[in-house]
Chimera marker file (.cmm) of the C-alpha trace (Angstrom):
<marker_set name="trace">
<marker id="1" x="57.643" y="5.399" z="-26.734" r="1" g="1" b="0" radius="0.5"/>
<marker id="2" x="55.227" y="3.886" z="-29.196" r="1" g="1" b="0" radius="0.5"/>
<marker id="3" x="54.395" y="5.028" z="-32.736" r="1" g="1" b="0" radius="0.5"/>
<marker id="4" x="51.247" y="4.153" z="-34.676" r="1" g="1" b="0" radius="0.5"/>
<marker id="5" x="50.270" y="5.003" z="-38.242" r="1" g="1" b="0" radius="0.5"/>
<marker id="6" x="46.538" y="5.276" z="-38.875" r="1" g="1" b="0" radius="0.5"/>
<marker id="7" x="45.009" y="5.257" z="-42.350" r="1" g="1" b="0" radius="0.5"/>
<marker id="8" x="41.988" y="7.334" z="-43.343" r="1" g="1" b="0" radius="0.5"/>
<marker id="9" x="39.746" y="7.555" z="-46.411" r="1" g="1" b="0" radius="0.5"/>
<marker id="10" x="37.579" y="10.452" z="-47.551" r="1" g="1" b="0" radius="0.5"/>
<marker id="11" x="34.105" y="10.502" z="-46.032" r="1" g="1" b="0" radius="0.5"/>
<marker id="12" x="32.613" y="13.930" z="-46.754" r="1" g="1" b="0" radius="0.5"/>
<marker id="13" x="33.660" y="17.227" z="-48.298" r="1" g="1" b="0" radius="0.5"/>
<marker id="14" x="32.593" y="20.494" z="-46.652" r="1" g="1" b="0" radius="0.5"/>
<marker id="15" x="33.067" y="24.124" z="-47.716" r="1" g="1" b="0" radius="0.5"/>
<marker id="16" x="36.592" y="24.539" z="-46.285" r="1" g="1" b="0" radius="0.5"/>
<marker id="17" x="37.512" y="21.074" z="-45.007" r="1" g="1" b="0" radius="0.5"/>
<marker id="18" x="37.361" y="17.371" z="-45.776" r="1" g="1" b="0" radius="0.5"/>
<marker id="19" x="36.234" y="14.759" z="-43.244" r="1" g="1" b="0" radius="0.5"/>
<marker id="20" x="38.197" y="11.517" z="-43.316" r="1" g="1" b="0" radius="0.5"/>
<marker id="21" x="37.110" y="8.306" z="-41.578" r="1" g="1" b="0" radius="0.5"/>
<marker id="22" x="39.571" y="5.897" z="-40.047" r="1" g="1" b="0" radius="0.5"/>
<marker id="23" x="40.166" y="2.502" z="-41.635" r="1" g="1" b="0" radius="0.5"/>
<marker id="24" x="40.576" y="0.316" z="-38.523" r="1" g="1" b="0" radius="0.5"/>
<marker id="25" x="42.884" y="-2.685" z="-38.465" r="1" g="1" b="0" radius="0.5"/>
<marker id="26" x="41.164" y="-6.070" z="-38.652" r="1" g="1" b="0" radius="0.5"/>
<marker id="27" x="39.435" y="-6.921" z="-35.389" r="1" g="1" b="0" radius="0.5"/>
<marker id="28" x="40.439" y="-3.667" z="-33.687" r="1" g="1" b="0" radius="0.5"/>
<marker id="29" x="38.269" y="-0.675" z="-32.748" r="1" g="1" b="0" radius="0.5"/>
<marker id="30" x="39.072" y="2.762" z="-34.236" r="1" g="1" b="0" radius="0.5"/>
<marker id="31" x="41.794" y="4.742" z="-32.464" r="1" g="1" b="0" radius="0.5"/>
<marker id="32" x="40.664" y="8.210" z="-33.612" r="1" g="1" b="0" radius="0.5"/>
<marker id="33" x="37.452" y="7.821" z="-35.628" r="1" g="1" b="0" radius="0.5"/>
<marker id="34" x="36.998" y="10.758" z="-37.984" r="1" g="1" b="0" radius="0.5"/>
<marker id="35" x="39.151" y="13.839" z="-38.503" r="1" g="1" b="0" radius="0.5"/>
<marker id="36" x="38.766" y="17.083" z="-40.412" r="1" g="1" b="0" radius="0.5"/>
<marker id="37" x="41.600" y="18.373" z="-42.605" r="1" g="1" b="0" radius="0.5"/>
<marker id="38" x="41.547" y="21.798" z="-44.217" r="1" g="1" b="0" radius="0.5"/>
<marker id="39" x="41.179" y="21.753" z="-48.018" r="1" g="1" b="0" radius="0.5"/>
<marker id="40" x="44.231" y="23.954" z="-48.548" r="1" g="1" b="0" radius="0.5"/>
<marker id="41" x="46.340" y="21.116" z="-47.100" r="1" g="1" b="0" radius="0.5"/>
<marker id="42" x="44.394" y="18.013" z="-48.165" r="1" g="1" b="0" radius="0.5"/>
<marker id="43" x="44.046" y="19.086" z="-51.800" r="1" g="1" b="0" radius="0.5"/>
<marker id="44" x="42.577" y="16.198" z="-53.796" r="1" g="1" b="0" radius="0.5"/>
<marker id="45" x="43.845" y="13.384" z="-51.540" r="1" g="1" b="0" radius="0.5"/>
<marker id="46" x="41.321" y="10.555" z="-51.198" r="1" g="1" b="0" radius="0.5"/>
<marker id="47" x="43.432" y="8.777" z="-48.565" r="1" g="1" b="0" radius="0.5"/>
<marker id="48" x="45.715" y="10.106" z="-45.821" r="1" g="1" b="0" radius="0.5"/>
<marker id="49" x="47.858" y="8.617" z="-43.076" r="1" g="1" b="0" radius="0.5"/>
<marker id="50" x="48.391" y="10.095" z="-39.595" r="1" g="1" b="0" radius="0.5"/>
<marker id="51" x="51.209" y="9.142" z="-37.196" r="1" g="1" b="0" radius="0.5"/>
<marker id="52" x="50.669" y="9.199" z="-33.436" r="1" g="1" b="0" radius="0.5"/>
<marker id="53" x="53.475" y="8.940" z="-30.899" r="1" g="1" b="0" radius="0.5"/>
<marker id="54" x="52.785" y="8.073" z="-27.256" r="1" g="1" b="0" radius="0.5"/>
<marker id="55" x="55.383" y="9.894" z="-25.172" r="1" g="1" b="0" radius="0.5"/>
<marker id="56" x="54.880" y="8.429" z="-21.709" r="1" g="1" b="0" radius="0.5"/>
<link id1="1" id2="2" r="1" g="1" b="0" radius="0.2"/>
<link id1="2" id2="3" r="1" g="1" b="0" radius="0.2"/>
<link id1="3" id2="4" r="1" g="1" b="0" radius="0.2"/>
<link id1="4" id2="5" r="1" g="1" b="0" radius="0.2"/>
<link id1="5" id2="6" r="1" g="1" b="0" radius="0.2"/>
<link id1="6" id2="7" r="1" g="1" b="0" radius="0.2"/>
<link id1="7" id2="8" r="1" g="1" b="0" radius="0.2"/>
<link id1="8" id2="9" r="1" g="1" b="0" radius="0.2"/>
<link id1="9" id2="10" r="1" g="1" b="0" radius="0.2"/>
<link id1="10" id2="11" r="1" g="1" b="0" radius="0.2"/>
<link id1="11" id2="12" r="1" g="1" b="0" radius="0.2"/>
<link id1="12" id2="13" r="1" g="1" b="0" radius="0.2"/>
<link id1="13" id2="14" r="1" g="1" b="0" radius="0.2"/>
<link id1="14" id2="15" r="1" g="1" b="0" radius="0.2"/>
<link id1="15" id2="16" r="1" g="1" b="0" radius="0.2"/>
<link id1="16" id2="17" r="1" g="1" b="0" radius="0.2"/>
<link id1="17" id2="18" r="1" g="1" b="0" radius="0.2"/>
<link id1="18" id2="19" r="1" g="1" b="0" radius="0.2"/>
<link id1="19" id2="20" r="1" g="1" b="0" radius="0.2"/>
<link id1="20" id2="21" r="1" g="1" b="0" radius="0.2"/>
<link id1="21" id2="22" r="1" g="1" b="0" radius="0.2"/>
<link id1="22" id2="23" r="1" g="1" b="0" radius="0.2"/>
<link id1="23" id2="24" r="1" g="1" b="0" radius="0.2"/>
<link id1="24" id2="25" r="1" g="1" b="0" radius="0.2"/>
<link id1="25" id2="26" r="1" g="1" b="0" radius="0.2"/>
<link id1="26" id2="27" r="1" g="1" b="0" radius="0.2"/>
<link id1="27" id2="28" r="1" g="1" b="0" radius="0.2"/>
<link id1="28" id2="29" r="1" g="1" b="0" radius="0.2"/>
<link id1="29" id2="30" r="1" g="1" b="0" radius="0.2"/>
<link id1="30" id2="31" r="1" g="1" b="0" radius="0.2"/>
<link id1="31" id2="32" r="1" g="1" b="0" radius="0.2"/>
<link id1="32" id2="33" r="1" g="1" b="0" radius="0.2"/>
<link id1="33" id2="34" r="1" g="1" b="0" radius="0.2"/>
<link id1="34" id2="35" r="1" g="1" b="0" radius="0.2"/>
<link id1="35" id2="36" r="1" g="1" b="0" radius="0.2"/>
<link id1="36" id2="37" r="1" g="1" b="0" radius="0.2"/>
<link id1="37" id2="38" r="1" g="1" b="0" radius="0.2"/>
<link id1="38" id2="39" r="1" g="1" b="0" radius="0.2"/>
<link id1="39" id2="40" r="1" g="1" b="0" radius="0.2"/>
<link id1="40" id2="41" r="1" g="1" b="0" radius="0.2"/>
<link id1="41" id2="42" r="1" g="1" b="0" radius="0.2"/>
<link id1="42" id2="43" r="1" g="1" b="0" radius="0.2"/>
<link id1="43" id2="44" r="1" g="1" b="0" radius="0.2"/>
<link id1="44" id2="45" r="1" g="1" b="0" radius="0.2"/>
<link id1="45" id2="46" r="1" g="1" b="0" radius="0.2"/>
<link id1="46" id2="47" r="1" g="1" b="0" radius="0.2"/>
<link id1="47" id2="48" r="1" g="1" b="0" radius="0.2"/>
<link id1="48" id2="49" r="1" g="1" b="0" radius="0.2"/>
<link id1="49" id2="50" r="1" g="1" b="0" radius="0.2"/>
<link id1="50" id2="51" r="1" g="1" b="0" radius="0.2"/>
<link id1="51" id2="52" r="1" g="1" b="0" radius="0.2"/>
<link id1="52" id2="53" r="1" g="1" b="0" radius="0.2"/>
<link id1="53" id2="54" r="1" g="1" b="0" radius="0.2"/>
<link id1="54" id2="55" r="1" g="1" b="0" radius="0.2"/>
<link id1="55" id2="56" r="1" g="1" b="0" radius="0.2"/>
</marker_set>
């Protein structure tokens, strides 16, 4: 199994969600790109981090 932590920064705020864009590692392409997080969870966070685990 392999774990990866991906960092994101705020890109755009919508009515009910916030779009975050991935901050890729130097010389590497993005793994996810952009994600939407609901405002009730994101709150006022300008940066977030997402963990991904490959199972097989």
